[in-house]
Structures are given as C-alpha cells and as structure tokens.
ROGU-292553 format. One record per atom (N, C-alpha, C, O): atom name; residue in one letter; x, z, y. Coordinates in nm, 3 decimals. Atoms other than C-alpha are relative to their C-alpha. Last residue first. Example, Ala and Ser with C-alpha at 12.3 -4.5 7.8 and 13.67 -1.06 7.14 Angstrom:
<pts>
<"N","S",<-0.082,-0.006,-0.119>>
<"CA","S",<1.367,0.714,-0.106>>
<"C","S",<-0.077,0.073,0.109>>
<"O","S",<-0.026,0.090,0.220>>
<"N","A",<0.089,0.000,-0.119>>
<"CA","A",<1.230,0.780,-0.450>>
<"C","A",<0.090,0.000,0.120>>
<"O","A",<0.194,0.066,0.118>>
</pts>
This chain:
<pts>
<"N","S",<0.057,0.137,-0.004>>
<"CA","S",<15.716,9.072,5.326>>
<"C","S",<-0.051,-0.034,0.141>>
<"O","S",<-0.102,-0.144,0.164>>
<"N","S",<0.129,0.003,-0.060>>
<"CA","S",<15.953,9.364,5.329>>
<"C","S",<-0.054,-0.147,0.009>>
<"O","S",<0.021,-0.243,0.030>>
<"N","V",<0.027,0.133,-0.045>>
<"CA","V",<16.246,9.408,5.097>>
<"C","V",<-0.147,-0.006,0.050>>
<"O","V",<-0.240,0.022,-0.025>>
<"N","T",<0.139,0.020,-0.016>>
<"CA","T",<16.377,9.760,5.056>>
<"C","T",<-0.027,-0.138,0.059>>
<"O","T",<0.027,-0.170,0.165>>
<"N","V",<0.027,0.134,-0.050>>
<"CA","V",<16.720,9.829,4.916>>
<"C","V",<-0.151,-0.016,0.005>>
<"O","V",<-0.219,0.001,-0.096>>
<"N","Q",<0.137,0.048,0.004>>
<"CA","Q",<16.815,10.194,4.869>>
<"C","Q",<-0.007,-0.140,0.067>>
<"O","Q",<0.043,-0.160,0.178>>
<"N","T",<0.037,0.046,-0.138>>
<"CA","T",<17.172,10.280,4.790>>
<"C","T",<-0.133,-0.071,-0.004>>
<"O","T",<-0.154,-0.157,-0.090>>
<"N","G",<0.064,0.128,-0.014>>
<"CA","G",<17.280,10.482,4.488>>
<"C","G",<-0.025,-0.036,0.143>>
<"O","G",<-0.002,0.044,0.233>>
<"N","R",<0.131,-0.019,-0.058>>
<"CA","R",<17.348,10.850,4.467>>
<"C","R",<-0.074,-0.128,0.018>>
<"O","R",<-0.194,-0.127,0.041>>
<"N","G",<0.000,-0.034,-0.141>>
<"CA","G",<17.630,10.808,4.222>>
<"C","G",<-0.137,0.016,0.053>>
<"O","G",<-0.233,0.023,-0.024>>
<"N","W",<0.056,0.090,-0.097>>
<"CA","W",<17.591,10.816,3.846>>
<"C","W",<0.018,0.049,0.145>>
<"O","W",<0.012,0.169,0.172>>
<"N","V",<0.114,-0.071,-0.065>>
<"CA","V",<17.829,11.015,3.637>>
<"C","V",<-0.050,-0.091,0.108>>
<"O","V",<0.028,-0.143,0.187>>
<"N","F",<-0.038,-0.111,-0.084>>
<"CA","F",<18.048,10.758,3.464>>
<"C","F",<-0.128,0.070,0.046>>
<"O","F",<-0.240,0.022,0.027>>
<"N","L",<0.027,-0.003,-0.139>>
<"CA","L",<17.926,10.548,3.180>>
<"C","L",<0.057,0.121,0.073>>
<"O","L",<0.076,0.229,0.017>>
<"N","S",<0.035,-0.132,-0.028>>
<"CA","S",<18.100,10.506,2.847>>
<"C","S",<-0.021,0.017,0.150>>
<"O","S",<0.076,0.011,0.227>>
<"N","G",<-0.111,-0.091,-0.022>>
<"CA","G",<18.094,10.139,2.784>>
<"C","G",<-0.052,0.143,0.024>>
<"O","G",<-0.172,0.167,0.034>>
<"N","G",<-0.072,-0.027,0.128>>
<"CA","G",<17.829,9.926,2.623>>
<"C","G",<0.117,0.093,0.017>>
<"O","G",<0.175,0.139,-0.082>>
<"N","R",<0.080,-0.040,0.115>>
<"CA","R",<17.706,9.785,2.952>>
<"C","R",<0.090,0.017,-0.123>>
<"O","R",<0.188,-0.055,-0.143>>
<"N","R",<0.073,0.106,0.063>>
<"CA","R",<17.969,9.765,3.222>>
<"C","R",<-0.079,0.054,-0.117>>
<"O","R",<-0.048,0.160,-0.171>>
<"N","R",<-0.077,0.084,0.094>>
<"CA","R",<18.080,10.069,3.413>>
<"C","R",<-0.095,-0.101,-0.062>>
<"O","R",<-0.217,-0.090,-0.048>>
<"N","N",<-0.057,-0.079,0.109>>
<"CA","N",<17.876,10.197,3.707>>
<"C","N",<0.080,-0.093,-0.092>>
<"O","N",<0.096,-0.211,-0.061>>
<"N","C",<-0.102,0.064,0.074>>
<"CA","C",<17.710,10.082,4.025>>
<"C","C",<0.049,0.096,-0.110>>
<"O","C",<0.032,0.218,-0.104>>
<"N","Y",<-0.108,-0.081,0.044>>
<"CA","Y",<17.373,10.181,4.153>>
<"C","Y",<0.111,-0.085,-0.062>>
<"O","Y",<0.084,-0.192,-0.116>>
<"N","Y",<-0.108,0.071,0.067>>
<"CA","Y",<17.095,10.014,4.345>>
<"C","Y",<0.118,0.093,-0.028>>
<"O","Y",<0.160,0.170,0.059>>
<"N","V",<-0.126,-0.066,-0.026>>
<"CA","V",<16.774,10.189,4.440>>
<"C","V",<0.106,-0.064,-0.086>>
<"O","V",<0.088,-0.077,-0.207>>
<"N","A",<-0.043,-0.100,0.099>>
<"CA","A",<16.495,9.942,4.427>>
<"C","A",<0.116,0.080,0.058>>
<"O","A",<0.169,0.049,0.165>>
<"N","T",<0.005,-0.135,-0.061>>
<"CA","T",<16.320,9.658,4.611>>
<"C","T",<0.030,0.101,-0.108>>
<"O","T",<-0.038,0.105,-0.210>>
<"N","D",<-0.135,-0.051,-0.010>>
<"CA","D",<16.437,9.337,4.436>>
<"C","D",<0.003,0.135,0.066>>
<"O","D",<0.110,0.195,0.075>>
<"N","E",<-0.037,-0.051,0.133>>
<"CA","E",<16.082,9.258,4.323>>
<"C","E",<0.146,0.053,-0.003>>
<"O","E",<0.189,0.115,-0.100>>
<"N","S",<0.048,-0.139,0.016>>
<"CA","S",<15.984,9.230,4.690>>
<"C","S",<0.039,0.059,-0.134>>
<"O","S",<0.050,0.181,-0.146>>
<"N","N",<0.146,-0.010,0.006>>
<"CA","N",<16.206,8.930,4.743>>
<"C","N",<-0.044,0.140,-0.037>>
<"O","N",<0.039,0.226,-0.066>>
<"N","L",<0.062,-0.121,0.056>>
<"CA","L",<16.566,8.867,4.844>>
<"C","L",<-0.152,-0.009,0.004>>
<"O","L",<-0.210,-0.071,0.093>>
<"N","D",<0.135,0.044,0.035>>
<"CA","D",<16.700,8.516,4.898>>
<"C","D",<-0.080,0.118,-0.066>>
<"O","D",<-0.144,0.104,-0.171>>
<"N","N",<0.065,0.100,-0.086>>
<"CA","N",<17.054,8.643,4.888>>
<"C","N",<-0.142,-0.029,-0.048>>
<"O","N",<-0.179,-0.003,-0.163>>
<"N","M",<0.135,0.029,0.038>>
<"CA","M",<17.227,8.951,4.746>>
<"C","M",<-0.068,-0.095,0.100>>
<"O","M",<-0.081,-0.061,0.217>>
<"N","Q",<0.063,0.087,-0.107>>
<"CA","Q",<17.597,8.986,4.759>>
<"C","Q",<-0.132,-0.040,-0.050>>
<"O","Q",<-0.144,-0.102,-0.156>>
<"N","L",<0.112,0.083,0.048>>
<"CA","L",<17.699,9.266,4.523>>
<"C","L",<-0.061,-0.065,0.122>>
<"O","L",<-0.125,-0.001,0.205>>
<"N","Y",<0.104,0.041,-0.095>>
<"CA","Y",<18.038,9.425,4.575>>
<"C","Y",<-0.115,-0.072,-0.073>>
<"O","Y",<-0.101,-0.119,-0.186>>
<"N","V",<0.081,0.111,0.057>>
<"CA","V",<18.288,9.619,4.372>>
<"C","V",<-0.116,-0.030,0.093>>
<"O","V",<-0.176,0.061,0.148>>
<"N","T",<0.137,0.013,-0.044>>
<"CA","T",<18.558,9.833,4.526>>
<"C","T",<-0.067,-0.118,-0.062>>
<"O","T",<-0.006,-0.224,-0.077>>
<"N","N",<0.080,-0.062,0.101>>
<"CA","N",<18.890,9.956,4.400>>
<"C","N",<-0.148,-0.001,0.035>>
<"O","N",<-0.217,0.100,0.018>>
<"N","W",<0.072,-0.108,-0.060>>
<"CA","W",<19.047,9.855,4.729>>
<"C","W",<-0.086,0.076,-0.098>>
<"O","W",<-0.160,0.167,-0.059>>
<"N","A",<-0.089,-0.072,-0.088>>
<"CA","A",<19.319,9.641,4.577>>
<"C","A",<-0.067,0.121,0.069>>
<"O","A",<-0.002,0.220,0.101>>
<"N","S",<-0.075,-0.100,0.077>>
<"CA","S",<19.089,9.553,4.290>>
<"C","S",<0.096,0.078,0.089>>
<"O","S",<0.129,0.193,0.060>>
<"N","D",<-0.129,0.001,-0.071>>
<"CA","D",<18.844,9.381,4.518>>
<"C","D",<0.081,0.111,-0.064>>
<"O","D",<0.063,0.228,-0.033>>
<"N","K",<-0.075,-0.124,-0.024>>
<"CA","K",<18.546,9.306,4.304>>
<"C","K",<0.129,-0.028,0.071>>
<"O","K",<0.189,-0.135,0.062>>
<"N","Y",<-0.148,0.023,-0.001>>
<"CA","Y",<18.278,9.046,4.272>>
<"C","Y",<0.065,0.131,0.031>>
<"O","Y",<0.001,0.226,0.075>>
<"N","I",<-0.078,-0.124,0.013>>
<"CA","I",<17.906,9.023,4.199>>
<"C","I",<0.146,-0.039,0.006>>
<"O","I",<0.188,-0.142,-0.047>>
<"N","T",<-0.137,0.023,0.041>>
<"CA","T",<17.692,8.741,4.331>>
<"C","T",<0.073,0.131,-0.002>>
<"O","T",<0.074,0.206,0.096>>
<"N","F",<-0.095,-0.110,-0.016>>
<"CA","F",<17.316,8.750,4.354>>
<"C","F",<0.138,-0.042,-0.045>>
<"O","F",<0.153,-0.123,-0.137>>
<"N","R",<0.024,-0.064,-0.131>>
<"CA","R",<17.071,8.462,4.407>>
<"C","R",<0.101,0.108,0.035>>
<"O","R",<0.135,0.128,0.152>>
<"N","G",<0.010,0.104,-0.104>>
<"CA","G",<17.152,8.213,4.128>>
<"C","G",<-0.026,0.057,0.141>>
<"O","G",<-0.018,-0.015,0.240>>
<"N","K",<-0.094,0.109,0.016>>
<"CA","K",<17.083,8.468,3.856>>
<"C","K",<-0.026,-0.111,0.104>>
<"O","K",<-0.139,-0.156,0.124>>
<"N","V",<-0.080,0.012,-0.121>>
<"CA","V",<16.881,8.759,3.995>>
<"C","V",<0.099,-0.118,-0.007>>
<"O","V",<0.166,-0.149,0.092>>
<"N","S",<0.075,-0.023,-0.124>>
<"CA","S",<16.587,8.785,3.756>>
<"C","S",<0.081,-0.020,0.127>>
<"O","S",<0.023,-0.042,0.233>>
<"N","D",<0.073,0.124,-0.037>>
<"CA","D",<16.778,8.629,3.467>>
<"C","D",<-0.072,0.014,0.131>>
<"O","D",<-0.088,-0.085,0.203>>
<"N","S",<0.132,-0.003,0.061>>
<"CA","S",<17.021,8.922,3.464>>
<"C","S",<-0.075,-0.125,0.045>>
<"O","S",<-0.047,-0.180,0.151>>
<"N","Y",<0.109,-0.046,-0.082>>
<"CA","Y",<17.369,8.828,3.565>>
<"C","Y",<-0.130,0.007,-0.080>>
<"O","Y",<-0.148,-0.066,-0.178>>
<"N","D",<0.118,0.022,0.073>>
<"CA","D",<17.712,8.781,3.410>>
<"C","D",<-0.113,0.062,0.080>>
<"O","D",<-0.094,0.163,0.147>>
<"N","T",<0.126,-0.062,-0.045>>
<"CA","T",<18.049,8.752,3.569>>
<"C","T",<-0.116,-0.035,-0.093>>
<"O","T",<-0.113,-0.133,-0.166>>
<"N","K",<0.113,0.072,0.052>>
<"CA","K",<18.406,8.682,3.464>>
<"C","K",<-0.125,0.076,0.030>>
<"O","K",<-0.126,0.199,0.025>>
<"N","D",<0.089,0.061,-0.095>>
<"CA","D",<18.651,8.839,3.702>>
<"C","D",<-0.105,-0.094,-0.057>>
<"O","D",<-0.162,-0.174,0.017>>
<"N","N",<-0.058,0.124,-0.043>>
<"CA","N",<18.939,8.921,3.471>>
<"C","N",<-0.098,-0.087,0.075>>
<"O","N",<-0.085,-0.209,0.078>>
<"N","A",<-0.129,-0.026,-0.058>>
<"CA","A",<18.845,9.287,3.444>>
<"C","A",<0.065,-0.131,0.053>>
<"O","A",<0.138,-0.130,0.152>>
<"N","T",<-0.103,-0.051,0.092>>
<"CA","T",<18.486,9.186,3.387>>
<"C","T",<0.132,0.026,0.074>>
<"O","T",<0.144,0.001,0.194>>
<"N","V",<-0.121,0.075,-0.013>>
<"CA","V",<18.205,9.161,3.638>>
<"C","V",<0.105,0.057,-0.089>>
<"O","V",<0.120,0.179,-0.096>>
<"N","E",<-0.123,-0.064,0.034>>
<"CA","E",<17.852,9.275,3.583>>
<"C","E",<0.116,-0.097,0.018>>
<"O","E",<0.100,-0.219,0.010>>
<"N","A",<-0.116,0.094,0.002>>
<"CA","A",<17.505,9.212,3.707>>
<"C","A",<0.126,0.073,-0.041>>
<"O","A",<0.134,0.195,-0.028>>
<"N","V",<0.013,0.113,-0.094>>
<"CA","V",<17.158,9.360,3.727>>
<"C","V",<0.108,-0.105,-0.016>>
<"O","V",<0.082,-0.225,-0.025>>
<"N","W",<-0.125,0.066,-0.028>>
<"CA","W",<17.112,9.620,3.451>>
<"C","W",<-0.026,-0.126,0.081>>
<"O","W",<-0.119,-0.202,0.054>>
<"N","E",<-0.025,0.128,0.066>>
<"CA","E",<16.791,9.813,3.466>>
<"C","E",<0.137,-0.062,0.046>>
<"O","E",<0.181,-0.046,0.160>>
<"N","R",<-0.105,0.071,-0.069>>
<"CA","R",<16.720,10.178,3.533>>
<"C","R",<0.029,-0.129,-0.074>>
<"O","R",<0.035,-0.130,-0.197>>
<"N","Q",<-0.134,-0.025,0.050>>
<"CA","Q",<16.393,10.273,3.371>>
<"C","Q",<0.102,-0.075,0.088>>
<"O","Q",<0.070,-0.177,0.149>>
<"N","N",<-0.050,0.097,0.097>>
<"CA","N",<16.079,10.272,3.580>>
<"C","N",<0.139,0.035,-0.046>>
<"O","N",<0.208,0.114,0.018>>
<"N","G",<0.092,0.015,0.109>>
<"CA","G",<15.886,10.547,3.759>>
<"C","G",<0.042,-0.097,-0.108>>
<"O","G",<-0.018,-0.098,-0.216>>
<"N","P",<0.058,-0.134,0.042>>
<"CA","P",<16.076,10.501,4.081>>
<"C","P",<-0.107,-0.022,-0.106>>
<"O","P",<-0.193,-0.109,-0.094>>
<"N","V",<0.121,-0.026,-0.076>>
<"CA","V",<16.238,10.155,4.080>>
<"C","V",<-0.060,0.125,-0.050>>
<"O","V",<-0.067,0.146,-0.171>>
<"N","Q",<0.108,-0.079,0.055>>
<"CA","Q",<16.590,10.146,3.948>>
<"C","Q",<-0.112,0.013,0.101>>
<"O","Q",<-0.089,0.049,0.217>>
<"N","R",<0.097,-0.038,-0.100>>
<"CA","R",<16.887,9.914,3.987>>
<"C","R",<-0.114,0.076,-0.066>>
<"O","R",<-0.135,0.065,-0.187>>
<"N","Y",<0.129,-0.030,0.058>>
<"CA","Y",<17.209,9.846,3.811>>
<"C","Y",<-0.098,0.030,0.110>>
<"O","Y",<-0.060,0.053,0.224>>
<"N","W",<0.102,-0.052,-0.088>>
<"CA","W",<17.539,9.693,3.920>>
<"C","W",<-0.129,0.018,-0.078>>
<"O","W",<-0.161,-0.065,-0.163>>
<"N","A",<0.131,0.057,0.000>>
<"CA","A",<17.832,9.655,3.685>>
<"C","A",<-0.088,0.060,0.108>>
<"O","A",<-0.063,0.171,0.156>>
<"N","M",<0.105,-0.089,-0.047>>
<"CA","M",<18.201,9.713,3.665>>
<"C","M",<-0.134,-0.074,0.000>>
<"O","M",<-0.139,-0.196,-0.019>>
<"N","G",<0.110,0.061,-0.063>>
<"CA","G",<18.509,9.567,3.494>>
<"C","G",<-0.099,0.107,0.048>>
<"O","G",<-0.084,0.226,0.020>>
<"N","N",<0.134,-0.034,0.048>>
<"CA","N",<18.839,9.729,3.418>>
<"C","N",<-0.105,-0.075,0.079>>
<"O","N",<-0.085,-0.110,0.195>>
<"N","S",<0.005,0.011,0.141>>
<"CA","S",<19.207,9.649,3.439>>
<"C","S",<-0.137,0.036,-0.058>>
<"O","S",<-0.151,0.053,-0.179>>
<"N","R",<-0.097,0.099,0.040>>
<"CA","R",<19.267,9.582,3.809>>
<"C","R",<-0.010,-0.023,-0.154>>
<"O","R",<0.023,-0.131,-0.202>>
<"N","L",<0.069,0.128,0.017>>
<"CA","L",<18.944,9.767,3.877>>
<"C","L",<0.097,-0.114,-0.035>>
<"O","L",<0.054,-0.225,-0.066>>
<"N","S",<-0.041,0.105,-0.093>>
<"CA","S",<19.138,10.084,3.823>>
<"C","S",<-0.079,-0.123,-0.034>>
<"O","S",<-0.098,-0.158,-0.150>>
<"N","F",<0.081,0.120,0.027>>
<"CA","F",<19.024,10.414,3.666>>
<"C","F",<0.032,-0.104,0.105>>
<"O","F",<0.020,-0.075,0.224>>
<"N","T",<-0.096,0.112,0.007>>
<"CA","T",<19.298,10.672,3.706>>
<"C","T",<-0.067,-0.132,-0.028>>
<"O","T",<0.000,-0.229,-0.063>>
<"N","G",<-0.049,0.036,0.133>>
<"CA","G",<19.086,10.963,3.820>>
<"C","G",<0.099,-0.112,0.008>>
<"O","G",<0.158,-0.139,0.113>>
<"N","G",<-0.030,-0.112,0.087>>
<"CA","G",<18.926,10.958,4.161>>
<"C","G",<0.043,-0.048,-0.136>>
<"O","G",<0.017,-0.162,-0.176>>
<"N","S",<-0.115,-0.082,-0.037>>
<"CA","S",<18.765,10.667,4.348>>
<"C","S",<0.013,0.116,-0.101>>
<"O","S",<-0.080,0.146,-0.176>>
<"N","V",<-0.034,-0.077,0.120>>
<"CA","V",<18.532,10.375,4.291>>
<"C","V",<0.129,0.082,0.032>>
<"O","V",<0.233,0.025,0.065>>
<"N","K",<-0.142,-0.050,0.001>>
<"CA","K",<18.379,10.240,4.608>>
<"C","K",<0.021,0.093,-0.122>>
<"O","K",<-0.051,0.191,-0.142>>
<"N","C",<-0.017,-0.115,0.086>>
<"CA","C",<18.062,10.044,4.556>>
<"C","C",<0.147,0.038,-0.002>>
<"O","C",<0.231,-0.035,-0.054>>
<"N","S",<-0.141,-0.038,0.037>>
<"CA","S",<17.954,9.798,4.819>>
<"C","S",<-0.006,0.124,-0.091>>
<"O","S",<-0.095,0.208,-0.082>>
<"N","L",<-0.021,-0.138,0.042>>
<"CA","L",<17.618,9.617,4.871>>
<"C","L",<0.152,0.019,-0.037>>
<"O","L",<0.221,-0.073,-0.081>>
<"N","K",<-0.119,-0.018,0.086>>
<"CA","K",<17.581,9.298,5.067>>
<"C","K",<0.019,0.144,-0.027>>
<"O","K",<0.035,0.224,0.065>>
<"N","L",<-0.069,-0.130,-0.018>>
<"CA","L",<17.233,9.217,5.197>>
<"C","L",<0.128,-0.011,-0.089>>
<"O","L",<0.133,-0.081,-0.190>>
<"N","S",<-0.118,-0.029,0.079>>
<"CA","S",<17.043,8.891,5.249>>
<"C","S",<0.049,0.140,0.030>>
<"O","S",<0.025,0.195,0.137>>
<"N","G",<-0.120,-0.038,-0.064>>
<"CA","G",<16.701,8.778,5.367>>
<"C","G",<0.111,0.034,-0.095>>
<"O","G",<0.098,0.017,-0.216>>
<"N","G",<-0.087,0.114,-0.019>>
<"CA","G",<16.427,8.583,5.196>>
<"C","G",<0.134,0.031,0.066>>
<"O","G",<0.218,-0.057,0.080>>
<"N","W",<0.009,0.095,0.111>>
<"CA","W",<16.170,8.854,5.241>>
<"C","W",<0.088,-0.120,0.032>>
<"O","W",<0.080,-0.178,0.140>>
<"N","Q",<0.119,0.082,0.019>>
<"CA","Q",<16.288,9.078,5.523>>
<"C","Q",<0.008,-0.091,-0.120>>
<"O","Q",<0.116,-0.126,-0.166>>
<"N","V",<-0.026,0.143,-0.028>>
<"CA","V",<16.548,9.342,5.493>>
<"C","V",<-0.130,-0.078,-0.024>>
<"O","V",<-0.214,-0.041,-0.106>>
<"N","L",<0.128,0.075,-0.006>>
<"CA","L",<16.544,9.718,5.500>>
<"C","L",<0.029,-0.141,0.041>>
<"O","L",<0.098,-0.165,0.140>>
<"N","G",<0.074,-0.008,-0.122>>
<"CA","G",<16.866,9.888,5.395>>
<"C","G",<-0.131,-0.075,-0.014>>
<"O","G",<-0.173,-0.112,-0.123>>
<"N","G",<0.142,0.027,0.016>>
<"CA","G",<17.144,9.903,5.140>>
<"C","G",<-0.071,0.007,0.135>>
<"O","G",<-0.010,0.039,0.237>>
<"N","G",<0.036,0.131,-0.045>>
<"CA","G",<17.509,9.876,5.222>>
<"C","G",<-0.149,-0.037,-0.012>>
<"O","G",<-0.191,-0.146,0.028>>
<"N","S",<0.039,0.009,-0.140>>
<"CA","S",<17.652,10.169,5.035>>
<"C","S",<-0.046,-0.142,0.028>>
<"O","S",<-0.025,-0.233,-0.053>>
<"N","E",<0.066,0.123,-0.033>>
<"CA","E",<17.731,10.297,4.687>>
<"C","E",<-0.042,0.000,0.147>>
<"O","E",<-0.077,0.104,0.203>>
<"N","V",<0.075,-0.012,-0.126>>
<"CA","V",<17.977,10.577,4.621>>
<"C","V",<-0.048,-0.140,0.036>>
<"O","V",<0.031,-0.230,0.067>>
<"N","L",<0.057,0.127,-0.038>>
<"CA","L",<18.102,10.622,4.267>>
<"C","L",<-0.083,0.020,0.123>>
<"O","L",<-0.176,0.101,0.125>>
<"N","Q",<0.118,-0.008,-0.087>>
<"CA","Q",<18.329,10.915,4.183>>
<"C","Q",<-0.040,-0.142,0.040>>
<"O","Q",<0.046,-0.227,0.065>>
<"N","V",<0.034,0.117,-0.077>>
<"CA","V",<18.570,10.927,3.891>>
<"C","V",<-0.129,0.024,0.081>>
<"O","V",<-0.228,0.079,0.032>>
<"N","Q",<0.132,0.047,0.031>>
<"CA","Q",<18.692,11.266,3.782>>
<"C","Q",<-0.036,-0.116,0.094>>
<"O","Q",<-0.018,-0.109,0.216>>
</pts>
C-alpha cells in the first residue's frame, strides 16, 4: 500500500519561501513512470489542486500559483517537491500530495501546514 508523507511546511512571512517534500513509499508505484500533484485545503473549503508534474517532467499549475510555485520530482528518491516563492496569505493551507487529477487517488497523507503571516 502506497504511503504519502508530506513535510516542509511551517510559518513564513509574506513574500517568503518554503519548499515542501512528499515521500512516496510502499507498493510498486514509481515516480520514474508516474506523475504526481500537490493539493491544498483551507478548513471549511474543498481541497484544491495546486500543481502537477507528469512522468516525463511536464508541469502544470493553477492560475493562483503560476509563476511563484515550482513542482519537480526526484525519481531516484521517489519524492516530489513544491518550491513556493513570494508567498501570501491566500497560500495558507494544509498541503497534500497525491496522484495527478483524473487518476485513482491514494489514501491521503496527513499533509503539511503552511501558514503565511503578514
């Protein structure tokens, strides 16, 4: 069974940066042949898609983070990252990783909290 463990969140000032990590382990799922995505959720709101990377490293971003966030993966370590720059209060959320949109999602991990202070 695949497990997703997100890390790297924290408290950051407006305009600051954070790098999130998501370790994918268990089962036979490999980032060498699969893509992944990052999602985020604010309490009381639906979880929203943030960014995704394909098996061959093509990326896509939501309009709200385009130009500020970068998603990439290290297939050797089966880990996907989200570099977040120029953070603002609207980025405050719990961030999760999972498979790309349209695929059969794994059981969600615990996520990692990102809080942006003004």
